Residue, then its C-alpha position, 0 to 999 in steps of 0.5 A: x606315260x609309264x614305259x612298258x616293262x620288258x619280259x624280263x624287267x617283269x620276271x625279275x620283278x616278279x623273282x624278287x617278289x617271290x624272294x621277298x614273299x619266302x621270308x629270304x629277303x633281308x632288311x636294313x633299318x637305319x635312322x630314319x631309313x629301311x632299306x630292303x636287300x634284294x639279289x641279283x637275279x641273274x649273274x650274266x645268262x644264269x639265274x642267280x643260286x640262290x634264286x635258282x635253290x627256293x624254286x627247286x624247293x618251291x616246286x618240290x613242295x607242290x610235287x606229288x609222288x605221281x610225279x617221281x613215279x612218272x620219271x618227271x623227278x629222278x631221285x638219289x642219295x647222291x642227286x635229284x634230276x627235275x626232267x622236262x615232260x620229254x625227259x630232258x633234265x632240266x634241273x640237277x639238284x646235288x643239296x645234301x639238304x633239299x635231297x633229304x627234304x624231298x625222300x622224306x616228304x614222298x614217305 
């Protein structure tokens, strides 16, 4: 009988699948084998910045202008802040490309 995976292992598996589906998976083809290069999900207690960036981009792509109007997303040309329902900052994005894409999508 296979061992039950922990919640953290399940989360890692789901994030790896998200990485593959998002088109960022690298495939290395050898003569008789193929390898999929997967990112390390966590560095200590921190989420891999590339995976976090994908999650933020995906979240922003699925938000509406109402989210920024109600204060869940605060954006300036220098930073974008995603807040919890209670107004506490959850993620601060300083990547100008991500910020620009979000602003342009809201026009």
